[in-house]
N, C-alpha and C positions, 0 to 999 in steps of 0.2 A: 299801728301794731296793735294788736288786740290779744291780749292774754287770757286764759280761760281760768276758772277759779282754781282750778287746780294745779297751774303753774306758779300763780302769784302767791306770795306768801302772805296770809292773813295777819290780821293785829296779835291774835295768841302766838304765831309763827314768830313775828318780829320780838315779841317781849320775850318769848321764852329764847331767842337768839342771844338777847342781851343778859339772860340770866347764864347760859351756858358760858358765854364772853367772859362775864363775870369770876365766874367758878373757876375758870382757866387763870385768869389774873392772881385768884387767891392762892392757887396751886403754885403760881410761879414765886409768889411773894414766900410760901412755906419753904420754897426751896432755896431761896435768897437768904432765908434764916438759917437754914442747916448747913449752908456752905460759908456760914460768916460773912456774908456780903458787906460792902462798905454801908454806912449808915445814908449816904445820899442816894445809892442806889436803891436801898430799900425806901426810901422816902418817896424817891420819882415815882416808882409802883404803887406806892400807897396812896399818893395823890391822885395818879391815875384811876385807880379803884375809885375812891371817893368821888371824882368827876362823873365816872360813868353810873354810880349810884345814884348821883344827884340828878344826872340828866334824866335816866330812866325813871326816877319817882316822879320828876315833874311830867313827863310824858303821861305816866299812868294817871296820876291826880288831875292834870288839865284836860286829858281826852278818853282815857280808858275808863277809869272810875265812874265819871260822869253817865258816860253811855251804859256800861253795865248797871249802874243804879237804875236809870230810865226802864231798861230792857227787864230785868229782873223783879223790879219794885221790892228790893230787899237793903234796906236801910243800913242794917245790922253787918250784913257780910261786908258792904263796901268800907262801912266806918271803921271794921277792925283792921282792913288793911291798911287805911289810911292812917289810923294811929300807930300802926308798926312802921309807918314809914317816918313818923315822927320821931320816934324811939331811935330808927337808923339815923336819922339827921343828926342826933343827939351824938352818936358814935362817932360820925364823919367829923363832927366840928371838934371833937374831942382829938382826933387823931392829926387834924389840920393844924390845930392849936399846939401840939406836943413836938418837940424834937426828937428826931429819930435815934438820938444818944440817951433818951430817957429811959430808964430801965422797963417800964410798963408799955413802951411803945410797940413792940411787936406784939405782947399779949393783948393790946386794944385792937391791933387788926386781925387777931385770931379771934375776940369774941366777936367782932363785926362780921366777920366770915361765917362764924356758927349762925348768929343771927339771921343772916340774909339766906343761907341755907334753909334755915326752919320758916322764913318768911315764903321763900321760893315753894317750898314743898306744899304750905297752906295754901298760898294761891293757885297753883296747878291743882290741887285738889277740890278746892272749892269754890274759886271765883272762875279759873278758864274753864272747868268742865262744865260748868253752869252757863256760862258765857258761849260756849261752842254748842250748847242744847237749845240756846235761845235764838230769837229772830234777830238777832243783833246783826247788823250788816259789816261784818269783818274785815271785808274787803276793801270797803269804803273807809273805815277806821283805820287800815294798815296805810293807806295813802296820806290821811293825816298824821298820823305818828309820823311818818317818815319826813315829811316836810317839816314838822315841827321839830322833829329830832335834829336836823339840819340846822334850823334856826337856832338851838339849843348850843350846839357845839359852836357854831360863830361867836357865841358870847359866853363860851365855857370860862374865860377868864373872870368875867363879870359875876358868874354864878359862884367861882371860886372865893371871890371876895365875900359875896353873901354869905357863903358857909363860914368863911373866917370871922366876917362880922357877927354872925349869931353864936360863935364860940367864945366871942371875946363878950357879949351882951350879958 
């Protein structure tokens, strides 16, 4: 089966789909807070959000950013995006190491939501637009991202342990 470039999602499409999925999860979390959902229910969704963000960041750091760095020859652009992932990791670690009964728990999730929204906006405007205009093979990169995402999903428990370990370090 052969698919044309128009049909197959490229790397930008895949990463943007992750952004939209996480945005929807943050919206669901806000609904849980608004309706006074039990702590365990909020925690389950918060952990799912944290895992999605962890997997997404790994995909970008391992595959997308190095390809963009090579294609654009712009160290600063990619360095800034990677630095934002470092801050995001700290927020994730705080959430994973805090009890949902903690009075700051929901606030931490809200801060993470804002931070991620700002990062996504910046990434779309600066990194994605430049990547689209470059000679980068976004189709090939999409295939690599898909394969790696499946691998990371398979080890998401181990990733969660990593995140918790860095929270306690």
